[in-house]
N, C-alpha and C positions, 0 to 999 in steps of 0.2 A: 524410504529414503531416511537416512539417520538424522537428517536436519529439519525434518518437516513433520508438522502434526496437523490433523484435521479435527476440528472442534465444531460441533453443531449443537446449538441450544445449551451452551455450556455455562455453568456457574462456578466461579472461584470463590470460596469463602475462607477467610482467615480467623480462626477463633481466638488465638492469642498470638502474642510476639509481634515482631515487626517484619512483614513480608515485604520483599523487594521483587517486583515483577519487571524483568529486563527483557525488552524486545529489541533484536538487532537484525537488520537486513531482512525483514518480514513483510508480508503483504496480508493485511486483514480487510475483510469487506462485511458490509451490512446493507440493509435495505432502508431506503429513505422512509418507508411507511412507519417504522418504529422510532419511537421518541427517546428511548433509553441510551445512556452512554454506551459505548461498545467496551470501554475499560473503566472500571471504577475502584478505587483504593480506599479502604477504611482507615480511620484514624491510626496513626502508627505505622502505616504501610507506605510505600513509595512506588513509583513507576519510572522507568528509564525507557525511552523510545528513541532509538537510534537508526538512521539510514533506513527508515521503513515507510511504507504507505498504508494509511488507513482511510478507506474511501467507502462511500455509500452509492448505491445504485437504485434505479427504479423510477419509473415515471407515473405510475398509476397511483393516484392520490398521495403524493408525497406529503409528508408531515412538514409543515412550515414552521413548527415550533420546536424543531430539533435543538436539544441542548448539546453542550460540548461532547465530543467524541471521548475524550478522556477526563475524568473528574477524580480529583484527589482532596485531601483535607485543605491544601493550599496550592493551587496551580500556579502561584508566582513565586513559589520557593522552589529553586532547582535541586535542593536536596530531597524534595518530596515528588516533584513533577518535572523531569528532566527530558525534554524533548529537543533532539538535535537532528538536523539534516533529514527532516522528514516532510511527507506530504499528508495533510489531514483535510477531511471534509470540512468540519466545523470545529474550530478551537478558539473561542473568544476569551479575553481577560486571562490569558496565560503567557507566561515568559517562554518565548520560542527562540532558539538559536538556529539560524539559517534554515528555517522551515517555512513552509507555506500552508495556507488554508484556503479552501475554495477554488483551487486551480486544479482542474482535472488531470489526473495523472496519465490519461490516455493509455489504459490498459487494454489488451486486445478485446475481450468480452467479459465484463464482470458478471453477467447474468449466467454465464456458461463457464465455470472454472475449470471443468474437466476438458473443455475443448470439443471439437468434433468427433474425436475418437472415443470420448466418455471415459477417458483414463486420466487420473491426475498424475502429475510429474512427468508429462511428456511434452514434446516440442510444440504442441498446439494448444497448451493451457490458456485459458482466458485471462489469467492475471499477468501474462507476459506484457511488458510494455512495448508500445509501437515505437518505431525509431524516432517519432516526433514527440515522445514522452518527455516532460520536464525532469522525469526521474532518471533518465539515462545520463551517465557520465557525470552525475551531480551529487554524489554521495561523498562522504569524507572517508578516505582510506584508512585513517588511524582509528576509526570506530569499528572497523571489521576485524572479526576473530576467526573467520573461516577462510580456507583456501579455494572452496567450490561453492557454487550457489545450490539452489534446491534441485537442479537438474544435473549436477555434478560437473557443470561447467566451470571453468577458472572463474574466481570471483571478481578479478580486476582485468577487464579488457579495455584497450584503447586509454590506459592511463588513470582513469577515475572509476571507482566502484559505482554501480547503479544503485539507486534507492529501491528498496523492495526485495523480494525473495528471488527475483530472477535477474541474471546478468545477460544482456543481449550482445551478440558479436556484430551485428550489422552497424554500419556508420550512421551516426546521428545526422538527421536532415536539418537544414536550416529552413526548409520550405515554410512558407507562411500560409499556403494555400493547399488544402487537402480535399480530395474528391470523395463523396460519400454517395452511395446509391442503395436502394433496396436489394435484397437478395441474400444468398448464403453468406455466412460469415467468412471473412478473409480479407485479403488485399492489403496494400501498404499505403493507400490514398494519394500516391503521387501522379496518378493520371486516371481518366475515365475508365481505362482497361483494367487498371489495377486498383479501383476504388475501394475504400473501406466499405463494407456491407454492414447493414444494421439488423 
């Protein structure tokens, strides 16, 4: 896919100059066990994080001392750390524009990004938001630069872009109750018959 990249145990180093890391309509994930930031910019560099999701998963010995997901030389200067219309796991002491921290983005299965078919960039990917996700239809269309999402679906469906790498076509649900039961992954959580599985 021309819009996606897979990075595992990656390090970015800028030796000189002023690097600008710009992330738009992307989904990044990490584990709660590790304390390091997921994005860190050196002095002279900056990060722009738009319409994106940066979330951590894991329940075995989560690190309660997690530091911010994004660290720059000055997280309160939008010229250095510009976060707009995004969902982050932990981002304290930072100027955020229409972004949330600590609110689960309700992605299908963060622990299994490839989904049951074990192929990334297919319709069962674990990073696809559920219809109850706060990321659905909550992005800012003007921050989008692509006509299609990571699966080659139209980038804007139902009037507003979704936050993250995937655009879902199902209708967003206003349900406040979702059903979850043990078993194979899947379901939409709207009844016991179609419960989310863990």
